[in-house]
C-alpha positions in Angstrom: 91.7 95.5 133.6 93.9 93.3 133.0 93.9 93.1 129.7 92.6 96.3 129.1 96.0 97.5 130.3 97.5 95.4 128.5 95.8 96.1 125.2 96.9 100.0 125.5 100.8 99.0 126.6 100.7 97.5 123.5 99.1 99.9 121.3 101.8 102.6 122.9 104.1 100.1 121.7 103.1 100.0 118.7 102.8 103.5 118.1 105.8 104.3 120.1 107.5 102.2 116.9 106.1 103.6 114.2 107.5 106.3 114.5 110.9 105.7 115.8 113.4 108.0 114.2 111.3 110.3 112.5 110.6 113.9 113.4 107.3 115.1 111.9 108.0 117.5 109.3 111.2 116.2 108.7 112.0 113.4 106.2 114.0 109.8 107.2 117.3 109.1 108.0 119.1 108.4 104.9 119.9 104.5 106.4 115.7 103.7 106.9 115.7 105.6 103.1 117.1 103.2 100.8 119.3 104.7 98.2 118.9 103.6 95.1 119.2 103.8 90.6 118.2 102.3 87.5 118.9 102.3 84.3 116.4 101.7 81.2 116.9 102.9 78.1 120.9 103.4 78.6 120.1 106.6 81.8 120.6 106.3 85.1 118.0 107.8 87.2 117.9 109.6 89.3 121.4 111.3 87.6 122.2 112.2 90.6 121.9 110.6 94.3 122.7 111.9 97.9 124.0 108.9 99.9 125.9 108.2 102.9 129.5 107.3 102.5 129.8 103.5 102.9 125.1 102.5 102.7 124.4 100.4 100.1 123.2 101.9 97.1 120.2 99.1 94.8 121.6 99.0 91.1 118.5 97.9 88.8 119.2 97.6 85.1 116.3 97.4 83.1 118.3 97.1 80.0 118.8 93.9 78.1 122.4 94.7 78.1 124.9 94.8 81.0 126.3 98.3 82.2 128.4 99.2 84.5 128.6 101.8 87.7 131.8 103.0 87.5 133.7 105.8 89.0 135.4 108.3 87.4 138.3 108.2 90.2 137.7 104.2 90.6 136.3 104.7 93.8 133.8 101.6 92.6 133.1 99.6 89.5 129.9 97.5 89.6 129.1 95.3 86.5 124.9 95.4 86.6 123.6 92.1 84.5 121.7 92.6 81.7 117.6 92.5 83.6 119.7 92.4 86.6 120.7 94.3 89.8 124.3 94.7 91.8 125.1 97.2 94.8 126.7 100.1 94.8 128.9 101.1 98.6 131.0 104.9 97.9 133.3 103.9 99.9 134.2 107.7 101.8 131.8 111.3 101.1 132.7 113.1 98.3 130.9 113.5 94.8 131.5 110.9 92.7 130.8 111.3 88.9 130.0 108.0 87.1 129.7 105.9 83.7 128.8 102.7 82.2 132.4 101.7 81.1 130.9 99.1 78.4 129.1 102.4 76.9 130.2 105.8 78.6 129.0 107.8 75.6 125.4 106.6 75.6 124.8 107.8 79.6 123.5 111.0 80.6 125.7 112.6 83.6 125.8 111.2 87.0 127.2 111.1 89.8 126.7 110.3 93.8 127.2 112.5 96.4 128.0 110.4 99.6 128.0 112.4 102.7 
């Protein structure tokens, strides 16, 4: 009987942990969702990204050339090596249009909207 009670407690604990932070019908919290940008063929994807101020955003560059993620207001400026990754952190809430300082005319318009 004791083993059955321990097993039941373990199942309840495991189920409880799997639902932490998510209400049925809602998206997981922004902290639970990984924020990411991919650079491929001189294009940022997604072109518009919602994130939280201070949240780390992983940028993956699939191109054979380095690129940057440079905010027009200079709030952030990160170099992403060819076939590599880097992390961008938006310092405060706001809308941050960005481009590649190495290839400013070759990218789609892109922005991070931080709340």
